[in-house]
C-alpha positions as CSV (number, residue, x, y, z in Angstrom):
1,M,0.0,0.0,0.0
2,T,1.3,3.5,-0.9
3,A,1.9,5.6,2.2
4,I,1.2,9.3,2.5
5,P,4.5,11.2,2.2
6,E,5.6,13.1,5.2
7,E,7.0,15.9,3.1
8,I,6.6,17.3,-0.4
9,L,8.8,19.9,-1.9
10,G,10.0,21.1,1.5
11,L,6.5,21.2,3.0
12,R,5.4,19.1,5.9
13,V,2.2,17.2,5.0
14,M,-0.6,17.5,7.5
15,V,-3.7,15.4,6.8
16,V,-7.0,16.6,8.4
17,R,-9.9,14.2,8.1
18,S,-13.4,15.5,8.5
19,M,-17.0,15.1,7.3
20,R,-16.3,17.1,4.1
21,R,-17.1,15.6,0.8
22,T,-14.1,16.5,-1.3
23,A,-10.3,16.9,-0.8
24,A,-8.7,20.3,-0.6
25,L,-5.1,21.4,-0.3
26,H,-3.9,24.6,1.4
27,I,-0.3,25.8,2.1
28,V,0.1,27.3,5.5
29,G,3.6,28.5,6.3
30,N,5.9,25.6,5.7
31,E,3.0,23.0,5.9
32,L,0.7,21.5,3.3
33,H,-2.7,21.0,4.8
34,V,-4.6,18.2,3.1
35,R,-8.3,18.3,4.1
36,I,-10.0,15.1,3.1
37,P,-13.3,13.1,3.7
38,Q,-13.1,10.8,6.8
39,R,-13.1,7.5,4.9
40,L,-10.7,8.4,2.1
41,G,-7.8,5.9,2.2
42,D,-4.1,6.7,2.4
43,E,-3.4,5.3,-1.0
44,R,-6.0,7.6,-2.6
45,V,-4.6,10.5,-0.7
46,A,-1.1,9.7,-1.9
47,T,-2.4,9.6,-5.5
48,I,-4.1,13.0,-5.1
49,L,-0.8,14.5,-3.8
50,Q,1.1,13.0,-6.8
51,Q,-1.4,14.5,-9.2
52,K,-1.3,17.9,-7.5
53,R,2.5,18.0,-7.4
54,P,2.7,20.6,-10.3
55,W,0.2,22.8,-8.5
56,I,2.1,22.5,-5.2
57,R,5.4,23.3,-7.0
58,T,3.8,26.4,-8.5
59,R,2.5,27.6,-5.2
60,V,5.8,27.0,-3.5
61,A,7.5,29.1,-6.2
62,E,5.0,31.9,-5.7
63,W,5.9,32.1,-2.0
64,Q,9.6,32.3,-2.5
65,P,11.2,35.1,-0.3
66,V,11.0,38.6,-1.8
67,P,14.3,39.4,-3.5
68,P,16.2,42.4,-2.2
69,R,15.4,45.7,-4.0
70,R,18.4,46.9,-5.9
71,P,18.8,49.8,-8.4
72,R,18.6,48.6,-11.9
73,E,21.7,49.1,-14.0
74,L,19.9,47.9,-17.2
75,V,22.9,45.8,-18.4
76,S,23.2,42.3,-19.8
77,G,22.7,39.6,-17.2
78,E,20.1,41.5,-15.1
79,S,16.9,39.5,-14.3
80,F,13.4,40.8,-15.1
81,P,10.2,39.0,-14.1
82,Y,7.4,38.2,-16.5
83,L,4.4,36.1,-15.5
84,G,6.2,34.7,-12.5
85,R,9.4,33.7,-14.3
86,N,12.7,35.6,-14.4
87,Y,14.4,36.3,-17.7
88,R,17.9,37.6,-18.2
89,L,18.4,40.8,-20.1
90,K,20.6,40.8,-23.2
91,V,21.6,44.2,-24.5
92,L,22.4,44.3,-28.2
93,E,23.2,47.0,-30.7
94,G,21.4,47.4,-34.0
95,H,18.9,49.6,-35.9
96,R,15.7,47.6,-35.2
97,V,15.4,48.9,-31.7
98,G,13.1,47.7,-28.9
99,V,12.6,44.7,-26.6
100,C,11.5,41.1,-27.4
101,L,11.4,37.8,-25.6
102,S,13.6,35.4,-27.5
103,R,15.3,32.1,-26.7
104,G,14.7,32.6,-23.0
105,H,16.1,36.1,-22.9
106,L,14.7,39.6,-22.9
107,R,16.7,41.1,-25.9
108,A,16.9,44.9,-25.8
109,T,18.3,46.4,-29.0
110,V,19.6,49.9,-28.9
111,R,21.4,52.1,-31.6
112,P,25.2,51.8,-31.5
113,G,25.7,55.5,-30.9
114,E,23.6,55.4,-27.7
115,Q,25.8,55.1,-24.6
116,G,25.8,55.8,-20.9
117,A,22.7,57.5,-19.5
118,Q,21.1,57.8,-22.9
119,R,21.4,54.0,-23.4
120,E,20.0,53.3,-20.0
121,R,17.1,55.6,-20.6
122,R,16.3,54.0,-24.0
123,I,16.4,50.5,-22.5
124,R,14.0,51.5,-19.7
125,Q,11.6,53.0,-22.3
126,Y,11.8,49.9,-24.5
127,L,11.2,47.6,-21.5
128,E,8.1,49.5,-20.3
129,K,6.7,49.6,-23.8
130,W,7.2,45.8,-24.1
131,Y,5.7,45.2,-20.6
132,R,2.7,47.4,-21.4
133,A,2.0,45.6,-24.7
134,R,2.3,42.1,-23.2
135,A,0.1,43.2,-20.2
136,L,-2.7,44.5,-22.4
137,E,-2.6,41.3,-24.6
138,R,-2.5,38.8,-21.7
139,L,-4.9,40.7,-19.4
140,R,-7.4,41.0,-22.2
141,E,-7.2,37.2,-22.7
142,K,-7.7,36.6,-19.0
143,T,-10.6,39.1,-18.8
144,N,-12.4,37.6,-21.7
145,R,-12.0,34.1,-20.3
146,Y,-13.2,34.9,-16.8
147,A,-16.0,37.2,-18.0
148,R,-17.5,34.4,-20.0
149,Q,-17.1,32.1,-17.0
150,M,-18.8,34.6,-14.7
151,G,-21.5,35.8,-17.1
152,V,-20.4,39.5,-17.1
153,A,-19.5,41.9,-19.8
154,P,-17.0,44.6,-19.1
155,A,-17.2,47.7,-21.3
156,G,-13.5,47.4,-22.2
157,I,-10.0,47.3,-20.7
158,S,-6.7,49.2,-20.7
159,V,-3.5,49.3,-18.8
160,R,-1.7,52.1,-17.0
161,N,0.9,52.7,-14.3
162,F,-0.9,53.0,-11.0
163,K,1.2,53.8,-8.0
164,S,-0.8,52.0,-5.3
165,R,-3.5,49.9,-6.9
166,W,-3.6,46.9,-9.2
167,G,-6.8,47.7,-11.0
168,S,-10.0,49.6,-11.1
169,C,-13.6,49.3,-12.4
170,N,-15.6,52.5,-13.1
171,K,-19.3,53.0,-13.2
172,T,-19.6,52.2,-16.9
173,G,-17.9,48.8,-16.4
174,Y,-14.6,49.8,-17.9
175,L,-11.6,48.0,-16.4
176,V,-8.1,49.5,-16.0
177,F,-5.2,47.3,-14.8
178,N,-1.7,48.2,-13.5
179,W,0.6,46.8,-16.3
180,N,3.1,45.8,-13.6
181,I,0.8,42.9,-12.6
182,I,2.1,41.1,-15.7
183,K,5.3,40.5,-13.8
184,A,3.5,38.3,-11.3
185,P,2.6,34.6,-11.7
186,H,-0.5,33.7,-13.7
187,A,-2.5,32.9,-10.5
188,I,-1.8,36.4,-9.1
189,A,-2.8,38.1,-12.4
190,N,-5.9,35.9,-12.5
191,Y,-6.9,37.1,-9.0
192,V,-6.6,40.7,-10.0
193,V,-8.7,40.2,-13.1
194,I,-11.4,38.2,-11.1
195,H,-11.4,40.9,-8.4
196,E,-12.2,43.7,-10.9
197,L,-14.7,41.6,-12.8
198,C,-16.6,40.9,-9.5
199,H,-17.0,44.7,-9.2
200,L,-19.3,44.6,-12.2
201,V,-21.7,42.6,-9.9
202,H,-20.8,44.2,-6.5
203,P,-19.3,47.7,-6.8
204,N,-18.0,47.4,-3.2
205,H,-16.0,45.1,-0.9
206,S,-19.0,43.6,0.9
207,K,-19.3,40.0,2.0
208,D,-21.2,39.2,-1.2
209,F,-18.3,40.6,-3.2
210,W,-15.7,38.5,-1.5
211,R,-18.0,35.4,-1.7
212,L,-18.1,35.9,-5.4
213,V,-14.4,36.3,-5.6
214,S,-13.9,33.1,-3.7
215,R,-16.2,31.2,-6.0
216,H,-13.7,31.9,-8.9
217,D,-10.5,32.0,-6.9
218,D,-10.6,29.9,-3.7
219,A,-7.1,31.0,-2.8
220,Y,-7.7,34.7,-3.2
221,G,-6.6,35.4,0.4
222,E,-3.2,34.0,-0.3
223,H,-3.0,35.9,-3.6
224,R,-3.9,39.2,-1.8
225,Q,-1.2,38.5,0.8
226,W,1.4,37.7,-2.0
227,L,0.7,41.1,-3.6
228,K,1.0,43.0,-0.3
229,E,4.4,41.4,0.4
230,R,5.7,41.9,-3.1
231,A,4.2,45.3,-4.2
232,D,7.5,47.2,-3.9
233,F,9.3,44.6,-5.9
234,L,6.7,44.5,-8.8
235,L,6.4,48.3,-8.9
236,G,10.1,48.9,-8.8
237,D,12.2,49.9,-11.8
């Protein structure tokens, strides 16, 4: 018989049996809480944990310590986040300027004559333009998918650089997202999209609002906390 592992990916496995009907996994600190029906056998629990291993790995990665904030030098080798993964910057010289994601690198091409502070300024501009374009593209995809799932119809979406918020929904149902959210993992960006779409139904933060959020993101509390802890990192240069 297959035994329930004591540890998975550095998390201590804690099994909690109760009268619930389905299994649920939650990460609490350095523990993986596995809440299961009373009569579910150990072998079935072990199978569930094996099937959920990719999910567990993703969640562990999301909760890695916040990297120290350091001034950007905008030179080859620096790391930049995009949808939860870090990509190394590669600075090149050429006449087709801009930034693209290619072969696992963020390739920033500047004109040969641009050096020093001018080169740094250009790279910063090209990076922001790239992030904004990717944010609008991916957030539009996510908004359309969750809007269909929730049965709502936003008036439209755009992105901008908010200083202290991740999104907004106005009275006409138009959504605006902070483009920096595209640096966060998919699950975090999904939470922000779901949050703003829920405001189309409840234009407040009432219990009904949070109940609707939880229906489409049962880990929204963890995602909110993740954003609070990493806001400075995501919003930094």
